[in-house]
C-alpha positions as CSV (number, residue, x, y, z in Angstrom):
1,M,-12.1,-3.4,0.2
2,V,-14.5,-3.2,3.1
3,Q,-18.5,-3.8,1.7
4,L,-21.3,-2.0,3.5
5,D,-23.9,-3.8,4.2
6,K,-27.4,-1.4,5.1
7,K,-27.3,-0.9,8.7
8,D,-23.8,-0.9,9.8
9,K,-22.7,1.1,11.8
10,V,-19.6,3.8,10.4
11,Y,-17.7,7.0,11.8
12,Y,-17.0,9.9,10.1
13,S,-14.5,11.8,10.5
14,R,-15.7,15.6,9.5
15,I,-12.6,18.3,9.1
16,L,-13.6,21.5,8.4
17,P,-10.7,23.8,9.4
18,K,-11.8,26.7,7.8
19,V,-14.8,26.8,10.0
20,K,-13.3,25.1,12.9
21,I,-15.3,22.2,13.1
22,Y,-13.6,19.0,13.7
23,E,-16.0,16.1,14.9
24,V,-16.7,12.5,14.7
25,C,-20.3,11.3,13.2
26,D,-21.6,8.4,14.1
27,L,-23.6,7.2,10.9
28,I,-25.6,4.2,9.9
29,V,-25.5,3.0,6.3
30,N,-29.0,3.7,4.8
31,S,-28.3,3.1,1.1
32,V,-25.2,0.7,-1.0
33,D,-24.3,0.8,-4.2
34,Y,-21.1,-0.7,-6.2
35,E,-19.6,2.6,-6.3
36,W,-21.5,5.2,-3.3
37,F,-23.2,4.4,-0.3
38,V,-25.3,6.9,1.9
39,A,-25.3,7.0,5.6
40,V,-27.9,9.3,8.1
41,D,-25.9,10.7,11.4
42,K,-28.1,8.9,14.3
43,R,-28.4,12.5,16.3
44,D,-29.5,15.0,13.6
45,K,-30.6,12.4,10.7
46,R,-28.4,14.3,8.3
47,S,-27.4,11.8,5.2
48,Y,-23.8,11.9,4.2
49,L,-22.9,10.4,0.5
50,F,-19.6,9.1,0.2
51,N,-17.8,7.1,-2.5
52,Y,-16.3,3.9,-1.6
53,S,-12.5,5.4,-1.8
54,D,-13.8,7.7,1.0
55,I,-13.2,4.4,3.3
56,D,-10.1,4.3,5.6
57,N,-10.0,7.9,4.3
58,I,-12.3,10.1,5.7
59,V,-15.0,7.0,6.9
60,F,-13.7,4.5,8.9
61,T,-15.3,1.5,10.6
62,D,-13.4,1.8,14.1
63,R,-14.5,4.5,16.2
64,N,-10.9,5.1,17.4
65,L,-9.7,5.4,14.2
66,A,-12.0,8.5,13.6
67,L,-11.3,9.9,16.5
68,S,-7.3,9.8,16.3
69,K,-7.8,11.3,12.8
70,V,-9.6,14.3,14.1
71,L,-7.3,14.9,16.8
72,E,-4.5,14.8,14.5
73,A,-6.3,17.6,12.5
74,E,-7.3,19.6,15.0
75,E,-3.9,19.3,16.6
76,S,-1.9,20.4,13.4
77,A,-4.4,23.4,12.5
78,P,-2.8,26.7,11.9
79,K,-3.6,28.9,15.1
80,S,-5.0,32.3,14.7
81,E,-4.4,35.1,16.6
82,L,-7.0,37.5,15.3
83,H,-10.2,37.8,17.2
84,T,-12.6,40.1,16.9
85,E,-14.3,41.1,19.7
86,Y,-18.0,42.5,19.7
87,E,-20.1,44.3,22.9
88,E,-23.4,43.8,23.1
89,Y,-25.4,47.1,23.8
């Protein structure tokens, strides 16, 4: 199991198919406990709480692994043909 320390960089494969969000978040570990850790996004300073079981599942220490996970999920996402168009008045 990977042991994390404060100020380590990790990458979160943020995959939310219902709202079509597929992205890799660059995070810096802020707090570490024996069961969980908190990491903060570098850009928007949002905090995420993860279990250690999330490592190598949705949180990675290698950016390329996180990116491949996101691209795989995006390619296998169901394509919706229902589009609602709105006109501006």
